[in-house]
N, C-alpha and C positions, 0 to 999 in steps of 0.2 A: 805241870801244865797238861800232860797227856791225860790225867785224871779228869781235868775239866773238859778236854776235847771228847773223851769217851763218854762222859756223862753230861751232855749239853741240855740246857733249857733254853729255848728260844724266847727271849724276853723282848718286848716291844712297848711302844707307847700305849698306855691304856686307852687313849683316845682313838675311837673307831675311825678307820679310814686313813690313819697316819701311815707314812711309809715305814715298814718294819725296819728297826735299827736306828735310822736317823744318825748314822755315824757311830752307834754304840754296839757293843758286842751282844749277840744273842746268847752267849754261852755263860752258864752258871753251873756250879756243881749241883747234882740232883739231890744228894742227901741233905735233908733238912730244908730244901728250897721248893718242894713240889707245889706249895701254894702259889708260887709265882706263875706256874703254868696256866692258871686260870685266866691271866691276861691274854693269852695267845690267841684265843678265839676271836678277839677283836680285830687282829690285824694280819693273820696268816694269809698268804696268797696261794695256798695249796689247793688244787682242785683235781679230781679225777678226770683224766681225758683218755678215752678208749683209743685203742690202735697204736701201732708202732711204726707205721710207714713213714719213711723219711720224706721230708718236704724238699722240693727243689730249692737250690741256693743260687744266688746270682751276685756277681760283683756290683758294687755301687760306685758312685763318684766319691769325691774327697770326703763329704759328710755322709754319715750313716746313722740314721736315727735322730733322736731317740725313737726306737720302734721295738716291736715284738717279733722275734724270729722263731718260727716254728721248727723244732728239732725233735723228730721222733716222738711226737705226742707232748713234748714239753714246749712251753712257750717262754722264750728267753729274751729278757729286756737288755738292749745294747745301745750304746752311744759312742760314735767315733767322731772326733772333731780335730780341727787343725789341719796342717798341711806340712809337708816335708818329706825327705827321703826315708827316715826312720819312723817306725810306729812303736810307741811305748804301750804295752798291754798290762793292765793291772788286774791281779787276781787276789780276791780277799780270802781270808781263812775261813774254815768251816764255821757257820753260824753268823757270818757277817755278809752284808751286801756291799755294793760298790761305793756306798757313801763314806766308807772309811778312808777313802782316798781323797776327800774333799780338800784337805790342806796340802796335797801334793800334786795332784793331776793338773790343776790350772796353771801351776808354776812351770811345769815341764812343757805343757802346751805352748805357753807364752814364749818359750825359747825357740819356736819355730819347728816343732815337730809334731807329728800326728799322735794323738792318744786314743785309746779305746778302753772303755770301762763296761762291764756288764754284771748282771746279777745271775749267779748260778741257779739252777732249778730248785724252786722252793724258797728262794731268798728274795728279799726286796720286792721288786715288781714282776719277778718271774714266777711261773707256775710249773709244777712238777707233775709228770705223769706217774700216778701211784701204781700203775701196773708194771713198771720197770724195776728190775733189781738194781739196788745201788751199788756202784762200783767206781773205783778210781779211773778205770779205763773209759767208762761212760762219761765221767766229768771231762776227761781229756777230749773225747770225741765231740762233746758239745762245744768246748772251747774252739776246736779246730773248725768246726762247722760254722760258727759265728764268725771267725776270722774270714773264712772264705766268703761267706755271704756279704760281709762288708767290704770285700775287695782288698783285704790287707795282704801286702806283698812284702818280701824281705827287703831290708832287714827289720826284724822284730826284736825289740828289747823287752824281756818279759820281767815284770816286778810281782813277786808272789810272797804273800804272808802266810806263815804257818802251814796248814794243809794246802793252801794255794801254791806254796813252793813245790810240793810234791807233784802237783798237777803240772807245773811248769817243767820240772825235770823230766817227767815222762814225755810231756809234749816235745821237748827239745830233742829227745832221742828219735821221735817219729817224725818231726816236722822241720825241714830244712829252713823254713822262714825264720826260725828263732836263732838269733846270732849272738845273744848274750843274755844273762839273767842277773837280777838283783834279788837276793832271797832275804827276807826279814824274818829272823827267828823261825826258820823254815824246818819243815819235816824233810830231812835228808837221809840218805842210807844210814842206818844204825840208830836213829832216834827211836823208832818203834821197835825196840827189841821184843823178843817173844816174852820175856818177863814182864816188860812194861804193858804189853797188850793183855796178857793173862791177868795181871794184877788189877787192872782197870776194868776189864770185863767182869771179873769176879765181884768187883764193887758195884757195877752197874746193873747186872742182870737181875738181882733181887728186887730192883726198883721198876722193872718193866710193867708189871701189872698196875702199879700206882700211876705210872705215866699214861698207860692206855686209858685208864678210867678218868683221870683229872685233866689230861691234855691229849685227846685222841688224834688231833691233827698233827701235833708235834711228834707223836709216837710214829706216825707214818714215815717221817723222815729220820728222826734221831735214832731209832732203834735199828733200822736197816743199815744206816751209816756205821753205827757201832758194830753190828754184826759183820759188816764188811771189813772191819779193821785188820783182822788176821790176813786176809787175802791182800789188802792194800799194803800192809807192812811187808808181806812177802815179796810183793812186786817192787816196792821202792827199795828194799834192802838188796834185792838182786840186780838192781839197775846199774848199768855201766854207761855213764855219761861221757860222751867224747871229750878228750883232753883239750881240744883246741877251742872249745866254747868258753868265752870269758865269763866267769862267774864271780860275783861278790856276795859273800855270806855275811850279813850283819846279825850278830847274836845279841840278844837282850841280856844285860847284866842281871836283871831281876825278872827274867821271863818265866821261871818255873818255881812255884812255891814249895813243892815237895822236894826235899834235899836229894833223894835218890834220883828222881827224875831230872833234877837240875844237873847233876853229874852226868847222867846218860846223855842228855841233850848237848851239853858242852863238849863232851868227849867226841860225840858223833860229828858235831858241826866242825870241830877242829880237825878231826881225821879226814873229813871230806875235802879239805883244801891242802892238806900237807902232801907235798910231792907232786903238786900239779901247778905248773908255772902260770897257767892262765887263770888260776883261782886265788882269791884272797879272802882273808878273814878280818872283820872289823867288829870291835866290841862297842855296843851302844851303852856307855856307862850310865848307870842310874835309870835305865829304861825298863819299863815293864815289857810284857810280851807284845803290846801294841806300839811297836817302834815308830810307825807312821804317825801316830798321835803324839807320843812323848818327844820324838826327835825328828820332826819333819824336815828340818834344815839338813840333817845328816842324810836323810833319804834322798832329798832333792839333789845335793851335790854328788852322791854316789851315782845316781842315775845319769846325771850330766856327764860325769867322767867316763862312764861306761859307753855313752853314746859317742863320745870322742874317740874312744878305743876302737869301737866297731867301724866308725866312719873312716878311721886312718888306715883300715885294712885295704 
């Protein structure tokens, strides 16, 4: 699966003006698939926006959006709905927009909790500032700014898929509002080993020129993200997450197609919970990497259980 993450092709509906993704992954292996990049020009929402000045943020009432929030030159689409003491924040994996949560978020909101979904910079309805260097820290900064803009207070239950899980873990260390995490086949410490990163960058870098020629808008996001992988991996692998934060790691039985990567992911995900009483491991049997699509009932029940744990404290 890391090979697919390091070599993303953002695919979208060929129909011009359709929302990128529509619940489908933008990720495809680059090798042998470069022709698919020709579709990207119809629906990418990436635009160069000069300047890096932070925009003022302000808390809102119960509802927030849907609206566009300016963050350091980026324009971030966000929607907060519902009411309740807890707020469940959903974070998609790299190459996905917030529509991947369509089978989960409404059910959680119907339970009487607040929910927040948003599109990261360059995904879905959000626009990315091309002048910024891509980094995990900047993704975390954008998330926290969006939460503050929408007046989100503790406790926050964070639900993150794949790379989105890494964003959540870093955010949990920095932001006291996050009181629990549900991680779906997520990037946790040890998943992005040095060998995994080097192997996949070696496979992708020879493709850069073709990507720039055939999908220049894609190249502005995918290549910087890939080049940031080493630093992102270093940060997540060195991360120390407080033991008292309840975390449920749901691993996909069929999440990684490469056998070596599958072993690396499973070993890292298991090691992340062993010896930590507040963390637990759940195997999503038969599921692909997209657990929220393949096993929505499991995801919903896990979120509900974690909300009860946090509420009982």
